[in-house]
C-alpha positions as CSV (number, residue, x, y, z in Angstrom):
1,X,59.8,177.3,163.1
2,X,59.3,173.5,162.9
3,X,60.1,173.0,166.6
4,X,57.7,175.8,167.5
5,X,54.9,174.0,165.5
6,X,55.6,170.7,167.3
7,X,55.5,172.3,170.7
8,X,52.3,174.0,169.9
9,X,50.7,170.8,168.7
10,X,51.8,169.0,171.9
11,X,50.5,171.8,174.0
12,X,47.1,171.7,172.3
13,X,47.0,167.9,172.6
14,X,47.8,168.1,176.3
15,X,45.1,170.7,176.8
16,X,42.5,168.5,175.0
17,X,43.4,165.5,177.1
18,X,43.1,167.6,180.2
19,X,39.8,169.0,179.1
20,X,38.4,165.6,178.4
21,X,39.6,164.1,181.7
22,X,38.3,167.1,183.6
23,X,34.9,166.8,181.9
24,X,34.8,163.1,182.9
25,X,35.9,163.9,186.4
26,X,33.2,166.6,186.8
27,X,30.5,164.1,185.7
28,X,27.6,164.7,186.4
29,X,27.3,168.4,186.2
30,X,23.9,168.5,184.5
31,X,20.7,166.5,184.6
32,X,20.7,162.9,183.3
33,X,18.1,161.1,181.2
34,X,17.1,157.5,181.5
35,X,15.6,156.0,178.3
36,X,13.0,153.3,178.9
37,X,12.3,151.1,175.9
38,X,8.7,150.5,177.0
39,X,5.5,152.5,177.7
40,X,4.8,154.2,181.0
41,X,3.4,151.9,183.6
42,X,5.1,148.8,182.3
43,X,7.6,146.5,184.0
44,X,10.8,148.4,182.9
45,X,9.2,151.8,183.5
46,X,8.3,151.0,187.1
47,X,11.8,150.1,188.2
48,X,13.4,152.8,186.1
49,X,11.4,155.5,188.0
50,X,12.3,154.0,191.4
51,X,16.0,153.7,190.4
52,X,15.9,157.2,188.8
53,X,14.7,158.7,192.1
54,X,17.5,157.0,194.1
55,X,20.1,157.9,191.4
56,X,19.1,161.6,191.6
57,X,19.7,161.6,195.3
58,X,23.0,159.7,195.0
59,X,24.4,162.1,192.3
60,X,22.8,165.3,193.3
61,X,21.4,165.8,189.8
62,X,17.8,165.5,188.5
63,X,17.0,162.4,186.4
64,X,14.4,162.5,183.6
65,X,12.6,159.4,182.4
66,X,12.1,159.2,178.6
67,X,9.7,156.4,177.5
68,X,10.5,155.2,173.9
69,X,8.2,152.2,173.4
70,X,7.8,150.1,170.3
71,X,9.5,147.4,168.1
72,X,10.1,145.1,171.1
73,X,12.3,147.8,172.7
74,X,14.5,148.5,169.7
75,X,13.2,152.1,169.4
76,X,14.3,152.8,173.0
77,X,17.8,151.2,172.6
78,X,18.3,153.1,169.3
79,X,17.4,156.4,171.0
80,X,20.0,155.8,173.7
81,X,22.7,154.9,171.1
82,X,21.8,158.0,169.0
83,X,22.3,160.4,171.9
84,X,25.8,161.8,172.7
85,X,28.0,159.1,174.3
86,X,28.8,161.4,177.3
87,X,27.2,159.3,180.0
88,X,24.2,161.6,180.4
89,X,21.8,159.3,178.5
90,X,21.3,156.0,180.2
91,X,19.2,152.9,179.4
92,X,17.2,150.9,181.9
93,X,16.0,147.8,180.3
94,X,15.2,144.2,180.9
95,X,17.2,141.3,179.5
96,X,14.4,140.4,177.1
97,X,14.9,143.5,175.0
98,X,18.6,142.7,174.5
99,X,18.5,138.9,174.5
100,X,15.3,137.8,172.9
101,X,13.7,140.4,170.6
102,X,16.9,140.8,168.4
103,X,16.6,137.2,167.3
104,X,13.3,138.0,165.6
105,X,13.3,141.7,164.8
106,X,16.9,142.1,163.6
107,X,17.9,145.5,165.1
108,X,20.3,148.0,163.5
109,X,22.8,147.3,166.3
110,X,24.6,144.4,168.0
111,X,22.9,144.0,171.4
112,X,26.0,142.3,172.8
113,X,28.6,144.8,171.4
114,X,26.9,148.1,170.9
115,X,25.3,148.3,174.3
116,X,27.4,148.4,177.4
117,X,25.7,146.6,180.3
118,X,26.6,148.4,183.6
119,X,24.7,146.7,186.4
120,X,21.9,144.3,187.1
121,X,19.2,145.6,189.5
122,X,16.5,143.1,189.9
123,X,14.7,140.1,188.6
124,X,11.0,139.9,187.7
125,X,9.3,136.5,187.8
126,X,6.6,135.7,185.3
127,X,2.9,134.7,185.8
128,X,0.5,133.3,183.3
129,X,-2.8,135.3,183.4
130,X,-6.1,134.4,181.9
131,X,-9.1,136.5,180.9
132,X,-11.7,136.7,183.7
133,X,-14.3,134.7,181.7
134,X,-12.0,131.9,180.8
135,X,-13.2,128.7,182.6
136,X,-9.8,127.7,184.1
137,X,-8.3,128.4,187.5
138,X,-5.0,126.6,187.1
139,X,-2.9,124.8,184.4
140,X,-5.0,121.7,184.6
141,X,-8.1,123.7,184.0
142,X,-6.4,125.4,181.0
143,X,-5.5,122.0,179.5
144,X,-9.1,120.8,180.0
145,X,-10.5,123.9,178.4
146,X,-8.3,123.8,175.3
147,X,-9.1,120.2,174.7
148,X,-12.8,120.9,174.4
149,X,-13.0,124.6,173.2
150,X,-14.0,125.2,169.6
151,X,-12.3,128.6,169.7
152,X,-8.7,128.0,170.9
153,X,-8.4,131.7,171.8
154,X,-5.3,133.9,171.7
155,X,-2.3,135.1,173.7
156,X,-0.8,138.5,173.8
157,X,2.8,139.9,173.9
158,X,4.6,143.2,173.7
159,X,6.1,142.1,170.4
160,X,7.6,139.3,168.4
161,X,10.4,137.5,170.2
162,X,9.6,138.8,173.7
163,X,9.2,136.4,176.6
164,X,5.4,136.5,176.5
165,X,5.5,135.6,172.8
166,X,8.0,132.7,173.4
167,X,5.9,131.5,176.4
168,X,2.7,131.4,174.3
169,X,4.4,129.5,171.5
170,X,5.9,127.0,174.0
171,X,2.5,126.6,175.5
172,X,1.0,126.0,172.1
173,X,3.4,123.2,171.3
174,X,3.2,121.6,174.8
175,X,-0.6,121.5,174.7
176,X,-1.0,120.9,170.9
177,X,-3.0,124.0,170.8
178,X,-3.3,126.7,168.1
179,X,-3.8,129.9,170.0
180,X,-3.2,133.0,167.9
181,X,-0.4,135.4,168.8
182,X,-1.6,139.0,169.2
183,X,1.2,141.6,169.6
184,X,0.7,144.9,171.5
185,X,2.7,148.1,172.0
186,X,3.4,147.1,175.6
187,X,2.2,145.2,178.7
188,X,-0.3,147.9,179.9
189,X,-2.3,147.7,176.6
190,X,-2.1,143.9,176.6
191,X,-3.5,143.7,180.1
192,X,-6.4,146.0,179.2
193,X,-7.2,143.6,176.3
194,X,-6.9,140.6,178.6
195,X,-9.2,142.1,181.2
196,X,-11.8,142.8,178.6
197,X,-11.6,139.3,177.1
198,X,-10.1,140.4,173.8
199,X,-7.3,137.9,174.3
200,X,-7.3,134.7,176.4
201,X,-3.8,134.6,178.0
202,X,-0.8,136.7,178.7
203,X,2.5,135.9,180.3
204,X,3.1,139.0,182.5
205,X,5.4,140.0,185.3
206,X,4.3,139.4,188.8
207,X,5.0,143.1,189.4
208,X,2.3,144.3,187.1
209,X,-0.2,141.6,188.0
210,X,-0.7,141.4,191.7
211,X,-3.4,144.1,192.0
212,X,-5.3,142.7,189.0
213,X,-5.3,139.2,190.4
214,X,-6.3,140.3,193.9
215,X,-9.3,142.2,192.5
216,X,-10.4,139.4,190.2
217,X,-9.8,141.3,187.0
218,X,-7.7,138.5,185.7
219,X,-7.1,134.9,186.7
220,X,-3.6,133.7,187.7
221,X,-2.9,130.1,186.4
222,X,0.8,129.6,187.4
223,X,3.9,131.5,188.4
224,X,7.6,130.9,187.6
225,X,10.3,130.2,190.2
226,X,10.8,127.6,192.8
227,X,8.4,129.0,195.4
228,X,5.1,130.7,195.5
229,X,4.8,134.5,195.6
230,X,4.1,135.8,199.1
231,X,1.6,138.3,197.8
232,X,-0.4,135.5,195.9
233,X,0.2,132.3,197.9
234,X,-2.9,130.7,196.3
235,X,-1.2,130.6,192.9
236,X,0.9,127.4,192.4
237,X,4.2,127.4,190.6
238,X,4.4,126.0,187.1
239,X,6.7,123.2,188.4
240,X,4.1,122.2,191.0
241,X,1.6,121.7,188.2
242,X,3.9,119.7,185.9
243,X,5.2,122.5,183.7
244,X,8.9,122.7,184.6
245,X,9.7,124.4,181.2
246,X,8.3,127.6,182.6
247,X,10.2,127.5,185.9
248,X,12.9,129.8,184.7
249,X,10.6,132.3,182.9
250,X,11.9,135.6,184.3
251,X,13.4,138.9,183.3
252,X,16.5,140.5,184.6
253,X,16.4,144.3,184.8
254,X,19.5,146.6,184.8
255,X,21.3,149.6,183.6
256,X,23.2,150.1,180.3
257,X,24.8,152.9,178.3
258,X,26.8,153.5,175.2
259,X,30.1,151.6,175.1
260,X,31.6,154.9,173.7
261,X,30.9,156.6,177.0
262,X,34.1,157.6,178.9
263,X,35.4,154.7,181.1
264,X,35.6,157.0,184.1
265,X,32.0,157.9,183.8
266,X,31.0,154.2,183.4
267,X,33.0,153.4,186.6
268,X,31.3,156.2,188.5
269,X,27.9,155.2,187.3
270,X,28.5,151.6,188.4
271,X,29.8,152.7,191.8
272,X,26.7,154.9,192.3
273,X,24.4,152.1,191.2
274,X,26.2,149.6,193.5
275,X,25.5,151.9,196.5
276,X,21.9,152.1,195.5
277,X,21.6,148.3,195.1
278,X,23.0,147.9,198.5
279,X,20.6,150.3,200.1
280,X,18.0,148.7,202.3
281,X,15.5,151.4,201.3
282,X,15.9,150.7,197.6
283,X,15.6,146.9,198.1
284,X,12.5,147.3,200.3
285,X,10.9,149.6,197.8
286,X,11.3,147.3,194.7
287,X,10.6,144.2,196.7
288,X,7.4,145.8,197.9
289,X,6.1,146.0,194.4
290,X,7.1,142.5,193.4
291,X,10.7,142.6,192.1
292,X,13.5,140.4,193.5
293,X,16.4,142.7,194.4
294,X,19.8,141.8,193.1
295,X,23.1,143.4,194.1
296,X,25.6,143.4,191.1
297,X,28.8,141.6,191.8
298,X,30.7,143.5,189.0
299,X,30.1,145.9,186.2
300,X,30.3,142.9,183.8
301,X,27.6,140.8,185.5
302,X,24.6,142.1,183.7
303,X,26.4,141.7,180.4
304,X,27.2,138.1,181.2
305,X,23.5,137.5,182.1
306,X,22.4,139.0,178.8
307,X,24.9,137.0,176.8
308,X,23.9,133.7,178.4
309,X,20.2,134.5,177.8
310,X,20.9,135.6,174.3
311,X,22.4,132.2,173.4
312,X,19.8,130.2,175.2
313,X,16.8,132.2,173.7
314,X,18.3,132.2,170.3
315,X,18.3,128.4,170.3
316,X,14.7,128.3,171.6
317,X,13.4,130.9,169.1
318,X,15.1,129.0,166.2
319,X,13.5,125.8,167.4
320,X,10.1,127.4,167.6
321,X,10.7,129.1,164.2
322,X,9.3,132.4,165.4
323,X,8.8,135.2,162.9
324,X,8.0,138.9,163.2
């Protein structure tokens, strides 16, 4: 009787292991969902939709985009972590959500341990935009304006601890200014406020800014990186203008999922994403809208980028004494 019970237990255990391995092997056999921790039309949303289209073609399953904006991206990350860890709920995010915001907002998760970075996809350079009525055309003009203006103005951000927030505070200290920080729910709403003159400045991504600059709805004062942007060659880099501290202001974008997801699924997802990142069509598509395409060298690369930025940004945020 005892032997029979042990055999039965072993048989059940073997069946369970087989079922789990078969389930992972069959992945994906139903639609996938990509959680975007930002509003529609924003930086992360744009690349998530492009990637989602390519992923659907690659896997033969439909991919749904689920925008969960708010709290500097924490709502979206938490939504991904709260879903079943079966590899069907993914997260497309930028490094800012995982490496900057947590230093200020204190999320209910560890961004380095509770989120599994799968693959980096692209990099987005930053550009400092000014309201159309601001009497400045470059960084020198901004310095001159802030020296004489009675109203020092304000700068916007998608939330405390985000790159635009940090950028504005660094600018305050560099220029000895006292511009007010105004947080918004996301980049789209902040840009609307900028165009209408409700705020003075905003550190945006080049991706979201090119059409606004070309039509004169905002003024571009400087761009990060070591070279000018081909779509806006008239805009000098920060380094050219004597502001090297903004040269590396950029965001990495990539794919993540729950660390509890089956390893086989994570490996398949990375392999599919690698094929997409190596696709000339995908690279041409995202480069055409202002991203710098990146091909992941390993499944750990995005995690290493996030960890490095987490440490660097933490030191900077503590030095600036940023608060929610």
